[in-house]
N, C-alpha and C positions, 0 to 999 in steps of 0.2 A: 130131416137128415140132409147134410150138405151133399152137393154133387159137383162134378167138374164142369167147367165151362168149355166152350169150343177150343179156345187157345190152349188150355191145360191138356185137353184130350189130344190135340195135335202134337204138343211137346211129348206127352207120355207115349204116344204111338211110336216115337223114335227110340224108345228105351227097351232094354232087355225084358222079355216077358215076366221074369221074376220081379223086377222093379215095378212093372205094371200091376202085378198081383198085390204087392205090398201097398202101393198107392191106393188101389181100389179098396183094400181092406181098411186102411187108415182113414180114408175120407168118410167112412161110416161113423167115426167117432170125433173127428176134428176137421174144421173147415180150413183148407189150404189150397193154394194154386201151384201148378207145375209151371215153372218159368223157363226151364231148360232141360233138354234131354241131350240129343246128339249135337255136337258142335263141329262144323267144318273148319278148315284151316283158317279162313278169314275170321270166323267167330272166336276160335281159340286164341289167335294172335291178338285180337281185340281184348279178350278177357284178361290175358296176361298183361297187356299194356295198361289196362285200367286197374290192375291190382286185384282182380276178381279171381284169378288163378295164378298159381306159381308154376304150373306144369306146361311146358312148351308143346306145340304140335309135333308129332302125333301121339305123344305119350300120355295124355290125359284120358281117363276112363270115359270122358264125354266124347272122345274122338272115335271110339269104336262104333261099329255098325252091327247090331243095335248098340246104343249107348249103354255102358256099364255104370253110369252115374246119372243122377237127376238132381236138379235144384228145385227146392220147394220154398214157398213163403206162406206164413200164416195169414189167414184172411180175417178181417180186413188188413191190408198191408200197412205195416208201420215198421220201417227198417230200424228204428231206434228202440223198439220193444223187444229186448233180448229175452225176456221171460217168455214171451209168446213163442219164440223160436225153440226155447228149451222144452216147453210143453209139447209143441209139435213134434220135436225129436223123440220125446218119450213115447208118444202115440205111434209114430212111424216105426221106431225100433221094436216096440211091443208087437205091432202087426207083423213085422219081419220075423220076430222070434216065433210067433204063433204059426207062421207059415213055414218055418224051418229055413229061412233065408238069412244068411249072415251079412249084415250091413255095417259099414263104418260111416259115422256122421262127422262132418267137417267142423262141428262144434266141440269135438273130442276125438281128434284123429288117432291118438294113441290108445284110446278106449280105456283110460284109467279112471274115468268118472269125474275128473276135474275139468269143468268147463270154463275155468278162469285163466288157464295157462296159455303159453304161446302157440300151442297146437289147436287152440279153440277159436280160430279166426274165420272159418268159412261156414257160417250158420245155415245157409240154405242147402248145403251139399250133402248128398247121401250116395254111397257107392257100394257095389257088390264087392265082397272080400274075396270070394272064390268064384270059379267057373271058367 
């Protein structure tokens, strides 16, 4: 069974407890790393400048304490393997549903099931819908 490494656990510790529960549930079925939880102003400004976020400080869910968003990557990491991100998302969203946690995935922000449209650009991103 996959487990989180030290860096993943440190990033996950900055996240809302509901996100932590979802991640711990999902890791039982699919290997992935947590690459971001909370982002401070400098981190958010950098993410926007690099095109990794469209949301300026302090309005991103990553900017909340604890973070209401987490970024995950399938392991082993291959940024060009879109299919692995889609599979990971299915596992994470299924874990969230099992736990009664409503999540939005950055690969389908409008949640219409189409991962090929313009709202499907942030494959690592998962965020709490409510709370």
